N, C-alpha and C positions, 0 to 999 in steps of 0.2 A: 802755314804747309802748301799752302797753293803753289808756292816757290820751286819747290822742292819736284814737284814732278813736272815741273820746264822740261822741253827736251834740251832748253840749250845747258841747264842747271846740270842734268845728268850727261852731257857731251863734255862738261867741264870736268867734273867730277869721275868722269872715266879717261878723259885726258890724266889728269891726276895720278890715278892707279896704275895707266902705263906708263909713266913716267919714274913711279918708284920700283915698279918692277924692274925696269929697263936700270936702274942704280942698283941694287940687288943682282941682276945678273953682271953685269961691270964687273961688281965688286967679286965676284966668282969665275971671271975670267972667260965665259963664253964668247963665243968669236962673233956674234950676229947681235950682240947687246948694244953698240951704238947706232945700229937701224931700227932698231926697240926705240931708245931715246929720243932719235931723230924723230921718230912715227910720234912719239908721246910730245917731241915742244910743236911739231907741225899742230896737232890737235890742240894745242895749251896755244897758239896761236889763231887757230880761226876762234877758238872760244873768245877770247881776247877782245878782238875784232868786231866777234857776236854780240860782246856785251857793253862795247863801250857806242855800239849804233842803237842797241837794244834802250840804254839809260841817255843815249841823247836824245832820243825819236819819241820817248816816252811824252803821252799824252797831259794839256794843262791840270787835266782834273785828275791825275793820278800822281804827281812829284811837283811843289813848289821851284822856283826859281832857285833857291838858295841851296834846297836839296838835291837838283838836281846838279848844280856845281860842285854840292861836296861830293857826290858820287861818281862824277865824273872825274875829280881831282885824284879820288881815290882809285876807281878802277887804272887811271893811265897810270898814278907813282909808284904803285905793286901790283902790278898786271894780274897775276894771276891768283895771288890770293885776295886780293881787293875785289876781283869780280863774282867770285866766291861766297865771301863776305856778303858784299849787295845781294846776294840771290836767295843768300839765307837768311836777310836781315829784314832784307823786303817782301815781306809778306802778304800785305793786304793792300788794296785800294785804299785812301787815307790814312791808314793805320802804320809810319815809318819811324824807324830810328834813324836819326839824326837832324 
């Protein structure tokens, strides 16, 4: 549960929440809903880049080479959900799923 308290995970979760709120606002016809959606998308892009850098710069003792490759492929192929999945599953050093 250590990763769920990291600033990058909290930022990513908040970007998802902002984007979902924007979708509900757009469905109800609010005039500034597109700006909220763009804000959520910008936050999501920053979070995605942050996670790609975090996975690629993981130390040798934290991720093995095949694990780092797996997570990079997953984070790049499924941008937002792959990044959230990385932070949820990757909990402790030397104990990782995948």
